[in-house]
Backbone bond lengths (Angstrom), bond angles and torsions (degrees), N, CA, C in turn:
res aa  C-N    CA-C-N  psi(-1)  N-CA   C-N-CA  omega(-1)  CA-C   N-CA-C  phi
1 M - - - 1.483 - - 1.520 108.35 -
2 D 1.320 116.46 132.96 1.465 119.73 167.54 1.424 119.60 -55.74
3 A 1.316 118.38 121.55 1.461 121.35 -173.77 1.482 115.22 -56.89
4 G 1.449 113.92 -21.96 1.404 116.80 179.39 1.455 118.49 -99.02
5 R 1.265 114.75 -0.61 1.527 122.28 -171.42 1.603 106.27 -76.93
6 P 1.321 116.67 133.74 1.501 118.07 172.57 1.432 113.09 -56.86
7 L 1.359 112.96 147.09 1.451 115.65 -178.03 1.563 108.80 -96.70
8 A 1.218 119.51 -9.19 1.557 119.62 -177.25 1.563 103.88 -156.43
9 D 1.388 115.05 152.07 1.401 118.17 170.69 1.577 112.60 -86.39
10 W 1.209 113.72 106.52 1.510 118.52 -168.11 1.571 109.71 -63.71
11 R 1.306 118.30 -23.52 1.347 121.99 -178.12 1.610 116.37 -64.92
12 S 1.309 110.89 -23.30 1.387 118.04 175.99 1.514 110.09 -105.53
13 A 1.412 114.06 139.81 1.443 118.95 -179.30 1.591 109.11 -81.48
14 A 1.214 119.72 -15.20 1.511 121.47 -167.66 1.639 111.40 -62.42
15 P 1.436 114.04 -41.46 1.517 111.27 177.49 1.504 119.20 -62.48
16 Y 1.470 116.41 -17.86 1.270 124.57 -172.33 1.562 114.09 -102.40
17 E 1.248 117.78 -23.74 1.434 122.72 -175.19 1.485 112.44 -60.87
18 P 1.481 122.65 -33.02 1.438 114.05 -176.49 1.545 111.32 -74.85
19 L 1.293 114.43 -10.44 1.534 119.13 -179.97 1.620 105.77 -68.02
20 A 1.215 121.16 -22.88 1.462 121.40 176.69 1.527 113.03 -54.94
21 K 1.244 115.76 -32.55 1.532 125.11 179.90 1.592 109.98 -82.55
22 C 1.257 118.61 -17.59 1.487 121.91 -178.98 1.443 116.71 -72.73
23 G 1.310 117.63 158.73 1.546 123.80 166.77 1.386 114.45 -106.64
24 R 1.212 123.63 -162.07 1.395 125.80 -174.58 1.492 112.80 -62.28
25 H 1.287 116.56 -36.25 1.546 118.94 -178.94 1.445 107.33 -55.92
26 G 1.348 115.73 -46.55 1.567 116.39 -176.32 1.439 110.12 -61.84
27 F 1.356 126.20 -43.79 1.367 126.19 -179.78 1.512 114.45 -66.15
28 A 1.273 109.72 -39.28 1.599 112.62 175.30 1.512 111.69 -53.61
29 W 1.353 111.37 -45.55 1.510 112.80 -177.80 1.535 108.12 -72.45
30 E 1.320 118.30 -44.55 1.560 115.50 174.83 1.468 116.65 -42.24
31 W 1.531 108.23 -48.38 1.444 109.73 -175.43 1.570 112.10 -80.75
32 L 1.238 121.02 -20.30 1.494 122.54 174.23 1.441 111.79 -70.58
33 R 1.341 119.28 -40.61 1.428 125.18 -176.10 1.608 109.45 -74.24
34 R 1.354 118.10 -11.27 1.378 124.81 176.75 1.551 109.89 -89.91
35 S 1.474 120.51 -13.18 1.365 125.08 -174.14 1.443 103.90 -74.39
36 A 1.364 117.75 131.47 1.437 122.00 176.77 1.499 112.31 -70.20
37 A 1.367 120.06 -26.29 1.444 128.61 179.48 1.638 105.64 -66.70
38 Y 1.358 108.51 -43.03 1.543 111.89 -174.77 1.499 111.49 -76.00
39 R 1.301 120.04 -35.64 1.400 127.60 179.86 1.600 109.38 -63.07
40 R 1.337 113.64 -49.33 1.460 116.32 175.53 1.439 112.94 -63.30
41 A 1.367 121.04 -39.12 1.422 121.94 -179.72 1.528 109.41 -66.29
42 A 1.336 116.43 -47.21 1.431 118.46 -178.54 1.455 117.53 -61.97
43 E 1.434 115.25 -32.15 1.507 118.80 -178.60 1.526 105.95 -82.05
44 S 1.337 124.71 -15.64 1.502 121.31 178.13 1.433 111.56 -105.33
45 A 1.372 120.63 1.38 1.386 124.19 -171.54 1.619 118.68 -68.11
46 D 1.495 108.10 -29.32 1.403 114.46 177.83 1.575 113.96 47.50
47 N 1.310 115.66 41.05 1.440 123.39 179.63 1.508 115.17 72.84
48 G 1.356 115.21 6.53 1.436 117.97 179.58 1.535 112.62 -77.95
49 T 1.348 119.03 -175.56 1.373 117.91 -178.94 1.676 105.53 -133.64
50 E 1.251 119.98 12.66 1.527 119.42 179.58 1.469 108.32 -74.92
51 G 1.401 115.59 129.23 1.383 128.39 176.57 1.626 111.75 88.21
52 L 1.275 113.52 3.50 1.486 118.24 -177.03 1.614 111.32 -65.46
53 S 1.234 113.46 -40.43 1.477 116.05 -178.07 1.577 114.73 -55.56
54 C 1.369 113.84 -35.23 1.442 112.66 -178.10 1.510 113.68 -74.21
55 F 1.360 117.05 -5.17 1.488 118.81 172.03 1.501 108.80 -101.13
56 G 1.306 120.45 -11.56 1.446 122.33 176.87 1.510 112.80 88.24
57 L 1.363 117.55 22.73 1.452 124.36 -175.63 1.453 113.29 -121.44
58 Y 1.347 122.73 154.21 1.392 128.28 168.63 1.527 112.88 -86.77
59 R 1.249 120.93 -18.92 1.431 120.04 -177.12 1.618 107.04 -153.20
60 F 1.173 115.63 152.90 1.402 119.07 -180.00 1.592 107.81 -79.55
61 E 1.408 117.46 138.45 1.423 122.84 -177.65 1.542 101.58 -119.65
62 P 1.297 115.17 134.59 1.530 119.01 176.08 1.531 112.89 -49.38
63 A 1.357 118.87 127.85 1.351 124.75 -179.06 1.550 109.70 -67.74
64 G 1.203 119.01 -22.85 1.434 122.72 178.55 1.567 115.34 -69.84
65 L 1.244 120.12 -10.01 1.360 129.76 -170.93 1.641 107.09 -88.05
66 R 1.316 118.75 118.08 1.459 115.96 175.17 1.555 109.44 -73.05
67 A 1.332 114.90 173.32 1.461 124.17 -172.16 1.574 109.72 -56.47
68 L 1.335 118.67 -44.40 1.443 124.08 -176.78 1.585 112.04 -68.79
69 D 1.338 115.02 -17.70 1.545 114.76 176.43 1.516 114.58 -112.62
70 A 1.316 113.31 -16.09 1.574 114.62 -179.99 1.523 111.14 -77.47
71 R 1.271 115.31 159.85 1.389 122.12 -179.77 1.582 114.07 -141.36
72 P 1.416 108.90 52.66 1.555 121.47 178.66 1.539 109.56 -56.95
73 I 1.310 119.26 126.03 1.424 123.12 169.67 1.514 111.87 -93.79
74 W 1.317 115.31 104.08 1.435 120.15 -178.92 1.500 111.49 -77.32
75 R 1.326 116.52 142.05 1.432 124.94 171.83 1.467 116.47 -64.22
76 G 1.360 115.43 149.25 1.486 117.09 -175.62 1.496 107.79 -71.59
77 D 1.356 123.65 -16.79 1.420 116.71 179.55 1.536 109.88 -92.80
78 A 1.267 119.46 7.66 1.490 129.81 172.32 1.440 109.05 -105.13
79 D 1.364 121.84 -46.58 1.409 130.07 -167.80 1.508 108.95 -110.40
80 P 1.463 115.55 104.95 1.526 118.08 175.82 1.558 118.42 -59.04
81 H 1.392 110.58 -13.20 1.535 115.57 -173.68 1.591 111.01 -87.21
82 V 1.265 115.64 -3.06 1.548 120.03 -179.82 1.519 105.57 -57.85
83 L 1.262 125.66 128.09 1.420 127.39 171.20 1.635 105.34 -104.22
84 R 1.338 113.18 139.62 1.412 119.06 -179.54 1.469 111.41 -110.69
85 A 1.285 116.78 148.51 1.485 119.32 -173.86 1.622 107.88 -155.00
86 V 1.264 111.33 157.49 1.535 122.38 168.45 1.489 107.03 -115.19
87 A 1.406 107.56 126.97 1.479 116.24 -174.32 1.553 104.06 -99.43
88 A 1.338 111.18 133.66 1.460 116.92 178.04 1.652 105.19 -118.67
89 P 1.259 111.20 154.80 1.553 115.56 177.33 1.571 113.02 -61.25
90 A 1.303 116.63 147.34 1.433 117.93 -179.28 1.580 111.20 -57.94
91 R 1.274 119.50 137.77 1.422 126.13 164.35 1.628 113.32 -134.57
92 D 1.253 118.45 -51.39 1.504 120.35 177.88 1.561 103.46 -91.41
93 P 1.365 117.81 107.64 1.498 120.51 178.05 1.548 110.65 -55.50
94 C 1.262 120.79 -21.62 1.490 123.30 -178.23 1.459 112.37 -79.58
95 D 1.310 116.54 -14.94 1.459 116.45 179.37 1.450 118.51 -133.34
96 V 1.266 113.83 40.43 1.502 127.32 171.05 1.432 117.53 -123.12
97 F 1.322 122.63 166.57 1.460 123.99 178.49 1.550 107.12 -152.16
98 D 1.361 112.55 138.11 1.428 122.15 171.20 1.423 111.57 -92.87
99 F 1.360 115.69 105.96 1.465 120.26 -178.27 1.466 113.31 -71.57
100 A 1.366 117.76 -6.60 1.546 116.36 173.03 1.493 113.43 -65.95
101 T 1.367 115.23 -23.78 1.471 118.42 -177.11 1.560 112.76 -67.96
102 L 1.371 116.08 -15.04 1.471 120.50 -177.68 1.553 110.81 -80.15
103 G 1.274 120.57 -4.16 1.310 127.45 173.08 1.533 117.99 50.72
104 S 1.381 114.20 -122.97 1.520 118.81 -169.42 1.523 110.88 -79.08
105 L 1.278 115.24 -4.92 1.475 114.13 173.91 1.522 116.49 -63.89
106 G 1.409 109.40 -31.92 1.543 113.98 -171.21 1.462 114.39 -100.21
107 S 1.315 117.75 156.08 1.444 128.89 172.86 1.480 104.69 -157.29
108 Y 1.374 110.77 162.68 1.568 113.44 -176.78 1.455 110.66 -160.12
109 A 1.341 115.53 156.13 1.506 119.75 172.09 1.587 104.70 -127.33
110 I 1.229 112.01 149.85 1.383 126.77 171.77 1.481 115.33 -95.96
111 G 1.368 117.06 121.34 1.393 117.58 178.70 1.481 117.04 -87.65
112 S 1.415 115.39 168.73 1.508 115.97 -168.96 1.553 106.98 -62.48
113 D 1.258 123.70 -17.50 1.391 126.81 -176.33 1.606 108.26 -90.45
114 G 1.365 118.07 3.27 1.450 115.07 -175.88 1.451 120.21 90.13
115 I 1.485 122.32 -11.79 1.298 124.37 -168.67 1.645 100.06 -84.13
116 E 1.462 107.75 143.99 1.422 116.45 176.33 1.379 111.65 -93.97
117 H 1.363 122.35 129.98 1.381 129.53 -172.93 1.516 108.20 -113.56
118 W 1.411 118.14 96.31 1.352 122.11 -174.37 1.491 116.61 -95.47
119 L 1.230 117.92 146.14 1.418 122.31 173.77 1.649 111.39 -132.78
120 W 1.309 120.09 134.31 1.357 127.19 169.69 1.519 111.62 -117.76
121 S 1.301 111.64 121.84 1.578 115.64 -169.31 1.416 106.66 -143.25
122 D 1.369 115.41 150.30 1.404 120.70 166.93 1.518 109.76 -119.21
123 G 1.366 115.69 19.67 1.426 123.96 -175.82 1.456 118.62 88.12
124 V 1.393 118.95 -29.39 1.392 125.02 176.28 1.477 108.98 -99.73
125 R 1.302 120.12 -49.36 1.422 127.99 -174.06 1.463 111.29 -112.78
126 Q 1.381 120.19 151.04 1.441 115.78 176.89 1.524 111.75 -149.95
127 I 1.381 115.43 165.12 1.381 118.54 178.22 1.587 103.59 -137.14
128 R 1.315 117.04 138.58 1.487 124.45 177.16 1.375 117.38 -117.15
129 L 1.274 125.35 124.38 1.500 125.89 176.82 1.471 109.75 -132.63
130 D 1.402 113.29 129.38 1.445 119.80 169.64 1.552 107.05 -98.01
131 V 1.426 111.56 137.93 1.477 112.71 -169.64 1.542 102.05 -135.05
132 V 1.374 114.43 133.58 1.557 120.81 164.69 1.548 105.02 -118.14
133 G 1.310 109.11 162.79 1.487 118.20 179.30 1.528 108.87 99.77
134 H 1.316 118.11 -125.00 1.392 120.50 -177.06 1.361 112.88 -80.45
135 S 1.388 119.10 141.07 1.495 122.15 -178.67 1.503 110.81 -70.49
136 L 1.297 114.23 138.54 1.491 119.92 169.60 1.490 114.96 -65.75
137 T 1.323 117.14 -11.46 1.580 124.07 -171.60 1.611 100.75 -88.41
138 Q 1.356 124.05 -13.80 1.366 125.80 -170.05 1.540 118.24 -102.80
139 G 1.372 112.41 21.95 1.416 118.95 178.84 1.522 115.14 108.90
140 P 1.313 119.51 -171.18 1.493 123.12 -177.88 1.400 112.33 -60.59
141 V 1.353 119.26 143.70 1.401 129.72 -178.83 1.474 112.54 -134.03
142 R 1.261 116.01 157.06 1.607 120.52 164.42 1.469 106.39 -107.82
143 L 1.326 114.88 133.01 1.515 118.26 -175.16 1.576 106.07 -103.65
144 H 1.413 114.49 137.68 1.372 124.29 168.06 1.414 106.59 -110.62
145 Y 1.374 115.01 118.81 1.513 116.40 -173.71 1.602 109.35 -93.12
146 R 1.422 107.28 150.04 1.460 113.33 -178.18 1.527 105.46 -114.88
147 I 1.309 119.17 102.23 1.411 129.46 177.71 1.545 109.43 -125.03
148 A 1.233 120.32 115.74 1.535 119.26 -177.47 1.418 108.56 -132.94
149 G 1.318 109.53 163.54 1.503 122.81 -178.86 1.571 115.33 66.42
150 F 1.347 117.62 -157.89 1.402 117.53 -171.58 1.584 104.49 -130.76
151 A 1.404 117.73 -49.43 1.470 115.03 -179.69 1.446 119.54 -64.10
152 G 1.377 117.96 -34.37 1.375 121.00 177.17 1.510 114.48 -94.50
153 A 1.289 122.55 13.54 1.465 125.29 -171.45 1.556 111.60 -90.97
154 M 1.353 119.08 -29.91 1.385 121.73 -176.93 1.524 119.63 -54.09
155 A 1.318 113.85 -49.78 1.452 122.95 -173.05 1.512 103.54 -65.22
156 P 1.464 121.70 -59.19 1.401 116.38 -176.88 1.466 116.81 -61.73
157 T 1.345 118.03 -30.99 1.428 123.48 169.42 1.486 116.83 -53.59
158 T 1.316 110.11 -45.85 1.561 115.51 176.51 1.536 106.04 -62.82
159 T 1.336 117.49 -46.01 1.537 119.17 179.65 1.536 110.04 -55.70
160 L 1.293 121.54 -38.69 1.387 121.71 -175.33 1.639 110.52 -77.51
161 A 1.203 116.95 -22.98 1.468 118.13 172.25 1.538 109.21 -71.56
162 R 1.341 114.34 -37.66 1.518 119.09 176.81 1.442 110.37 -72.23
163 L 1.301 127.21 -33.93 1.358 131.50 174.57 1.470 112.08 -61.01
164 V 1.278 118.87 -50.85 1.365 123.31 176.83 1.440 113.67 -59.98
165 A 1.290 123.20 -42.95 1.464 128.13 171.16 1.754 110.04 -60.11
166 L 1.213 112.86 -37.47 1.456 115.90 -178.48 1.739 103.13 -70.11
167 I 1.243 116.24 -45.64 1.496 115.34 179.80 1.574 113.05 -63.13
168 R 1.293 116.21 -35.14 1.415 123.07 178.82 1.460 112.82 -66.63
169 T 1.430 117.70 -45.97 1.359 123.73 -166.92 1.422 118.12 -105.99
170 G 1.424 114.68 -22.50 1.513 121.64 -163.71 1.480 118.40 73.64
171 R 1.337 114.41 12.96 1.483 115.83 -175.76 1.488 108.72 -138.14
172 L 1.298 118.01 155.28 1.515 121.66 168.81 1.493 105.52 -86.71
173 I 1.370 112.56 118.46 1.455 120.14 -169.31 1.587 105.66 -86.04
174 P 1.333 116.08 116.77 1.474 122.52 -179.52 1.540 114.19 -51.49
175 G 1.318 114.25 -37.77 1.378 117.32 -176.62 1.621 114.48 -61.42
176 L 1.305 114.36 -21.60 1.373 121.08 -173.11 1.571 112.72 -89.92
177 F 1.382 110.57 -0.67 1.406 116.95 -178.84 1.537 104.75 -125.16
178 A 1.436 112.55 114.01 1.453 122.67 -175.68 1.564 105.45 -66.97
179 A 1.329 112.17 136.44 1.362 121.99 174.97 1.483 115.85 -71.74
180 E 1.441 116.72 130.92 1.380 117.17 179.88 1.685 114.33 -77.70
181 N 1.326 117.10 110.98 1.532 110.23 -169.49 1.402 110.43 -72.89
182 K 1.390 122.05 -16.82 1.531 124.07 179.76 1.617 113.57 -91.25
183 A 1.375 111.84 2.53 1.486 116.03 -172.66 1.509 109.79 -57.01
184 T 1.297 124.86 -34.11 1.391 125.92 -169.56 1.661 105.91 -80.63
185 R 1.315 114.11 -28.78 1.456 118.43 175.24 1.557 107.13 -71.09
186 W 1.428 116.22 -49.64 1.443 123.21 179.71 1.519 112.45 -50.25
187 A 1.287 113.06 -41.57 1.532 119.95 179.47 1.505 111.14 -65.10
188 L 1.321 116.70 -40.17 1.516 119.81 -179.48 1.511 108.57 -71.17
189 V 1.395 119.02 -28.17 1.421 119.84 178.20 1.553 108.63 -72.50
190 L 1.329 113.33 -37.06 1.530 116.85 -179.88 1.508 107.98 -67.19
191 R 1.296 119.22 -37.61 1.448 126.96 174.29 1.427 114.81 -58.91
192 T 1.370 112.69 -46.28 1.540 121.85 170.40 1.490 112.35 -50.06
193 H 1.378 116.50 -48.93 1.477 121.52 -176.28 1.454 109.01 -64.82
194 D 1.279 119.36 -38.90 1.485 116.87 -175.06 1.604 104.91 -76.60
195 A 1.252 121.19 -30.01 1.547 121.13 172.11 1.503 108.35 -59.45
196 L 1.166 115.59 -51.37 1.602 120.24 -174.06 1.636 104.56 -61.66
197 A 1.308 117.29 -44.78 1.455 115.88 -179.58 1.529 112.83 -63.73
198 A 1.320 112.47 -24.09 1.406 116.36 179.88 1.617 113.19 -82.96
199 G 1.328 108.94 -6.99 1.501 114.80 179.53 1.600 112.39 90.53
200 A 1.397 116.57 18.02 1.458 116.96 179.74 1.573 109.53 -75.57
201 T 1.343 115.15 151.19 1.425 125.58 -177.80 1.565 102.20 -92.02
202 Q 1.393 114.10 162.83 1.460 120.47 175.34 1.510 112.75 -64.28
203 R 1.213 119.15 -34.93 1.604 125.59 171.03 1.475 106.77 -53.43
204 E 1.345 117.78 -51.44 1.506 120.71 177.53 1.466 116.26 -60.16
205 L 1.314 117.56 -39.12 1.450 122.80 173.79 1.490 107.72 -58.44
206 A 1.426 122.02 -51.64 1.231 127.54 -171.52 1.606 112.90 -61.09
207 E 1.276 114.10 -38.44 1.456 126.00 -178.80 1.628 105.40 -67.36
208 Q 1.239 116.79 -42.28 1.554 121.12 -172.47 1.579 104.34 -78.80
209 F 1.364 117.40 -46.50 1.413 118.78 -167.69 1.588 110.86 -80.13
210 F 1.431 115.83 -39.08 1.433 119.55 -163.61 1.588 107.79 -125.80
211 D 1.331 115.27 11.14 1.582 117.04 174.18 1.364 110.85 46.42
212 I 1.296 120.78 61.84 1.544 123.42 -179.95 1.541 105.38 -92.89
213 G 1.445 119.02 -9.03 1.455 123.38 175.49 1.531 113.73 52.16
214 G 1.273 119.54 -127.86 1.490 126.19 -169.16 1.599 100.77 -97.02
215 V 1.166 131.37 25.61 1.423 128.47 -173.88 1.544 103.80 -58.70
216 P 1.291 122.95 122.73 1.397 126.09 171.10 1.480 118.59 -69.27
217 R 1.244 122.42 146.00 1.509 124.48 -176.21 1.455 113.15 41.59
218 W 1.258 115.54 53.41 1.452 126.35 -170.27 1.626 112.90 -60.95
219 R 1.335 116.76 -19.96 1.456 122.66 178.49 1.586 106.77 -69.05
220 I 1.250 114.80 -23.95 1.522 120.42 -175.29 1.525 110.49 -109.37
221 T 1.268 120.29 -56.25 1.470 123.98 170.09 1.423 120.88 -59.12
222 A 1.288 119.46 -32.26 1.446 128.99 177.00 1.500 111.37 -113.79
223 A 1.357 120.72 45.30 1.470 120.63 -167.96 1.482 108.44 -69.82
224 S 1.264 122.28 -27.21 1.579 120.78 -179.18 1.436 107.72 -76.37
225 D 1.372 123.20 -35.14 1.420 119.38 171.69 1.405 115.39 -70.19
226 R 1.282 117.20 -34.25 1.597 120.91 175.29 1.501 104.63 -61.49
227 E 1.267 123.34 -45.94 1.432 120.87 -173.01 1.574 111.84 -67.40
228 R 1.393 113.33 -31.64 1.530 122.43 -177.77 1.650 102.69 -67.66
229 V 1.362 116.22 -42.71 1.393 118.86 179.10 1.554 112.94 -63.75
230 R 1.295 112.51 -42.44 1.556 121.98 -174.75 1.573 99.59 -56.41
231 R 1.448 116.32 -51.55 1.552 116.04 -173.74 1.349 109.69 -68.51
232 L 1.220 129.44 -29.73 1.477 130.81 174.74 1.533 109.81 -65.38
233 V 1.255 120.06 -46.47 1.442 124.00 178.92 1.523 109.01 -63.77
234 T 1.213 115.40 -44.43 1.597 117.62 -177.92 1.605 105.49 -63.69
235 A 1.339 115.54 -44.55 1.512 119.59 -179.94 1.487 111.65 -58.70
236 A 1.371 114.63 -50.01 1.480 118.63 177.36 1.515 112.68 -53.35
237 R 1.374 111.19 -54.45 1.478 113.52 -176.16 1.539 114.54 -57.15
238 T 1.379 117.14 -39.75 1.380 126.00 171.97 1.556 110.68 -53.47
239 A 1.328 113.62 -58.80 1.383 121.20 -172.37 1.527 113.21 -54.68
240 A 1.464 112.90 -40.20 1.400 118.80 -179.00 1.482 115.17 -64.21
241 Q 1.298 117.07 -13.15 1.446 122.05 -173.87 1.553 110.28 -104.23
242 V 1.282 114.52 -9.42 1.458 122.45 -178.06 1.517 108.18 -82.85
243 D 1.416 118.28 141.44 1.500 122.80 170.25 1.541 105.14 -61.08
244 P 1.323 121.37 124.18 1.448 121.36 176.18 1.543 114.76 -56.71
245 R 1.310 119.23 -18.49 1.561 122.71 179.95 1.504 104.35 -65.89
246 H 1.339 121.72 -21.86 1.461 119.56 -173.82 1.439 110.02 -77.21
247 W 1.241 118.49 -14.39 1.587 120.58 173.24 1.508 107.72 -68.43
248 L 1.432 117.70 -31.37 1.369 119.46 -179.48 1.462 115.95 -74.22
249 D 1.295 115.73 -42.41 1.456 124.18 -168.79 1.590 105.53 -91.19
250 G 1.259 123.23 5.52 1.448 122.36 172.49 1.470 114.95 82.81
251 R 1.374 118.51 0.52 1.515 117.26 -176.66 1.551 107.56 -85.43
252 F 1.261 123.43 6.29 1.471 122.23 177.52 1.577 107.98 -158.04
253 P 1.217 115.65 139.08 1.439 130.08 -0.90 1.560 109.97 -93.66
C-alpha cells in the first residue's frame, strides 16, 4: 500500500460507522495505521520484526486493514489489559482447556524470548494473553494466572473474566465489554483527519457533516456549525500527534 494513499473516503459515512461499536483498541489501530512512519515500516518489513517495539506491536499488521478486519497484537507494555499466565500440561481433565477449539477467533505471535502472545478477536472485542511454559498449540493446558499488586490488577482481572466466559461459551460476550460512549464522536474526529489529509476545507466539512448546503456567508449564518467544525479540526490535529498506544492506557483522549 502506498504510504500516502487515503485509507477511506471521508465523504462517505459508511467506512466510519462500524467504529461506533469499537473500543479503544480499535481506535488505537485506526490511528496507528494512519501513521506515515508505521505505513512505511510495515511496507518495508518483509515479515521482519525490526522496529516493531516502537509501535507497540509484536508483529506488523497490514495498514490497509480496517479495525474490524485487522488483528494487531499489542505488547504488554502498551496494553494494560494483557493477561499473563503459565501453561502446564493437562492433568486434571476437569480443569483444562483445548484452545484449538476456539478456531478462527485466535491468532498468536511468538516473541524472541519464546513467549506466546495470543489474541482472540471478533473485530470489535478482543482478549490478549501472554503465555509461558506449555504451548497452547499442543493440546489442552491448565493455566496459572499472574496478577500481582493492586493498581495494575483491575485491567488483567477484567481480561480474566472475559477469558473464562470465552472458554465456557466459545464467544466474546458483548456484555463483558463496556461500550464506549464517545465512540461515535471519535469516529467523526477520525473522519475529519482523513478529510484534512485529502485537502478538504472547513466549509466542505460543514457541508458533509452538518448539511449546510449553499448557505451564504456560512461563518456568520451557520456560526454554530462553524464552531463544531473548528472543534473537530482541533481534535483531529491533536489526535494525529498522539502516540496511538495512549488510546490503550487511557491517557488519551
